[in-house]
Backbone as CSV, one residue per row, in Angstrom:
resi,resn,N_x,N_y,N_z,CA_x,CA_y,CA_z,C_x,C_y,C_z
1,UNK,28.492,-12.206,-1.572,27.078,-12.146,-1.892,26.800,-10.987,-2.834
2,UNK,25.995,-11.244,-3.797,25.598,-10.177,-4.705,24.373,-9.477,-4.161
3,UNK,24.387,-8.179,-4.256,23.218,-7.412,-3.836,22.191,-7.434,-4.958
4,UNK,20.942,-7.628,-4.564,19.873,-7.631,-5.563,19.590,-6.201,-5.993
5,UNK,19.472,-6.019,-7.278,19.131,-4.696,-7.790,17.618,-4.553,-7.789
6,UNK,17.163,-3.483,-7.169,15.737,-3.208,-7.153,15.375,-2.425,-8.412
7,UNK,14.247,-2.730,-8.996,13.832,-1.982,-10.188,13.546,-0.522,-9.833
8,UNK,13.947,0.355,-10.712,13.712,1.772,-10.477,12.465,2.223,-11.223
9,UNK,11.892,3.280,-10.739,10.689,3.824,-11.343,11.110,4.986,-12.231
10,UNK,10.776,4.896,-13.497,11.087,5.996,-14.403,9.930,6.189,-15.374
11,UNK,9.640,7.429,-15.631,8.548,7.795,-16.531,9.093,8.787,-17.546
12,UNK,8.782,8.550,-18.792,9.172,9.513,-19.815,7.972,10.388,-20.160
13,UNK,8.200,11.670,-20.226,7.126,12.615,-20.517,7.134,12.919,-22.011
14,UNK,6.045,12.588,-22.673,5.912,12.841,-24.105,4.921,13.971,-24.327
15,UNK,4.918,14.485,-25.538,3.904,15.475,-25.898,2.541,14.805,-25.977
16,UNK,2.559,13.523,-26.289,1.328,12.768,-26.438,0.564,12.664,-25.098
17,UNK,1.271,12.367,-24.013,0.626,12.162,-22.716,0.550,13.429,-21.885
18,UNK,1.568,14.237,-21.875,1.559,15.456,-21.076,2.060,15.216,-19.668
19,UNK,2.285,16.299,-18.963,2.870,16.246,-17.624,1.885,15.678,-16.607
20,UNK,0.636,16.121,-16.650,-0.348,15.697,-15.662,-0.577,14.187,-15.709
21,UNK,-0.726,13.669,-16.900,-0.976,12.240,-17.064,0.246,11.421,-16.646
22,UNK,1.436,11.933,-16.965,2.663,11.249,-16.579,2.840,11.254,-15.065
23,UNK,2.450,12.353,-14.417,2.526,12.437,-12.961,1.584,11.432,-12.307
24,UNK,0.385,11.292,-12.854,-0.557,10.306,-12.328,0.001,8.894,-12.472
25,UNK,0.625,8.623,-13.616,1.217,7.308,-13.855,2.347,7.048,-12.862
26,UNK,3.161,8.073,-12.604,4.257,7.948,-11.651,3.726,7.645,-10.251
27,UNK,2.665,8.323,-9.842,2.076,8.085,-8.525,1.546,6.657,-8.411
28,UNK,0.896,6.172,-9.479,0.388,4.798,-9.466,1.525,3.790,-9.339
29,UNK,2.620,4.032,-10.070,3.765,3.128,-10.000,4.386,3.138,-8.606
30,UNK,4.494,4.317,-8.008,5.039,4.415,-6.646,4.170,3.622,-5.678
31,UNK,2.865,3.717,-5.840,1.947,2.985,-4.979,2.108,1.481,-5.174
32,UNK,2.231,1.033,-6.423,2.335,-0.392,-6.692,3.669,-0.972,-6.231
33,UNK,4.739,-0.170,-6.252,6.039,-0.633,-5.790,6.148,-0.574,-4.271
34,UNK,5.207,0.077,-3.594,5.224,0.155,-2.143,6.101,1.260,-1.593
35,UNK,6.441,2.244,-2.407,7.311,3.335,-1.976,6.629,4.177,-0.903
36,UNK,5.379,4.485,-1.095,4.657,5.352,-0.165,4.466,4.644,1.176
37,UNK,4.142,3.368,1.133,3.954,2.593,2.363,5.260,2.532,3.152
38,UNK,6.354,2.301,2.464,7.669,2.244,3.108,8.037,3.590,3.709
39,UNK,7.758,4.655,2.988,8.054,6.004,3.481,7.290,6.301,4.760
40,UNK,6.007,5.968,4.766,5.189,6.236,5.952,5.627,5.393,7.143
41,UNK,6.048,4.156,6.876,6.471,3.303,7.984,7.788,3.773,8.582
42,UNK,8.614,4.443,7.808,9.908,4.924,8.300,9.844,6.330,8.888
43,UNK,8.711,6.978,8.838,8.608,8.330,9.368,8.814,8.361,10.871
44,UNK,8.343,7.354,11.570,8.521,7.309,13.011,8.760,5.868,13.441
45,UNK,9.495,5.725,14.538,9.786,4.393,15.058,8.638,3.922,15.929
46,UNK,8.240,2.672,15.718,7.221,2.061,16.565,7.818,0.814,17.192
47,UNK,7.553,0.669,18.472,8.043,-0.515,19.160,7.360,-1.750,18.577
48,UNK,8.070,-2.886,18.583,7.467,-4.109,18.043,6.159,-4.495,18.735
49,UNK,6.047,-4.215,20.036,4.809,-4.557,20.745,3.636,-3.725,20.227
50,UNK,3.893,-2.463,19.913,2.839,-1.595,19.383,2.454,-2.032,17.978
51,UNK,3.448,-2.414,17.165,3.165,-2.909,15.818,2.274,-4.145,15.875
52,UNK,2.578,-5.043,16.820,1.790,-6.262,16.959,0.354,-5.945,17.372
53,UNK,0.187,-5.014,18.316,-1.162,-4.626,18.740,-1.956,-4.051,17.582
54,UNK,-1.319,-3.166,16.794,-2.005,-2.567,15.642,-2.382,-3.631,14.620
55,UNK,-1.492,-4.596,14.427,-1.758,-5.666,13.474,-2.947,-6.509,13.932
56,UNK,-3.007,-6.825,15.226,-4.113,-7.615,15.761,-5.436,-6.852,15.676
57,UNK,-5.409,-5.565,15.953,-6.618,-4.738,15.862,-7.121,-4.686,14.423
58,UNK,-6.194,-4.530,13.463,-6.586,-4.494,12.055,-7.186,-5.830,11.615
59,UNK,-6.618,-6.932,12.100,-7.146,-8.255,11.746,-8.550,-8.432,12.302
60,UNK,-8.769,-7.984,13.540,-10.096,-8.083,14.151,-11.122,-7.258,13.377
61,UNK,-10.707,-6.072,12.928,-11.605,-5.231,12.120,-11.995,-5.936,10.825
62,UNK,-11.000,-6.559,10.178,-11.278,-7.272,8.925,-12.242,-8.430,9.166
63,UNK,-12.029,-9.167,10.266,-12.915,-10.277,10.589,-14.343,-9.813,10.810
64,UNK,-14.509,-8.754,11.585,-15.850,-8.239,11.859,-16.523,-7.767,10.575
65,UNK,-15.756,-7.124,9.721,-16.302,-6.627,8.466,-16.779,-7.783,7.581
66,UNK,-15.998,-8.857,7.521,-16.389,-9.986,6.686,-17.602,-10.709,7.257
67,UNK,-17.722,-10.764,8.581,-18.884,-11.400,9.200,-20.141,-10.605,8.884
68,UNK,-20.059,-9.286,9.008,-21.213,-8.434,8.707,-21.600,-8.578,7.239
69,UNK,-20.613,-8.607,6.373,-20.873,-8.748,4.942,-21.528,-10.095,4.645
70,UNK,-21.035,-11.139,5.310,-21.583,-12.477,5.100,-23.031,-12.547,5.567
71,UNK,-23.314,-11.976,6.746,-24.677,-12.012,7.284,-25.647,-11.219,6.419
72,UNK,-25.168,-10.138,5.833,-26.018,-9.309,4.986,-26.406,-10.070,3.715
73,UNK,-25.485,-10.870,3.190,-25.733,-11.580,1.927,-26.473,-12.897,2.111
74,UNK,-26.349,-13.529,3.278,-27.021,-14.792,3.479,-28.413,-14.580,4.054
75,UNK,-29.317,-15.473,3.716,-30.690,-15.375,4.198,-30.958,-16.541,5.126
76,UNK,-31.266,-16.226,6.384,-31.545,-17.271,7.356,-33.010,-17.358,7.631
């Protein structure tokens, strides 16, 4: 089996953009590739049952938020 090569994140720093702007671009790329999310998830081990509970709680929050948003926009 061949291992899939993951794309790497690389930024070139030019005089045109500068260090600060290049750093912001690097942070955005890390966020879009999911590096930060992966890092945070690996910081501590969570049991699968706890992960499932958190996932269900987050889904319920999203549902409640969409219901409130829907009721605010609709006129009865």
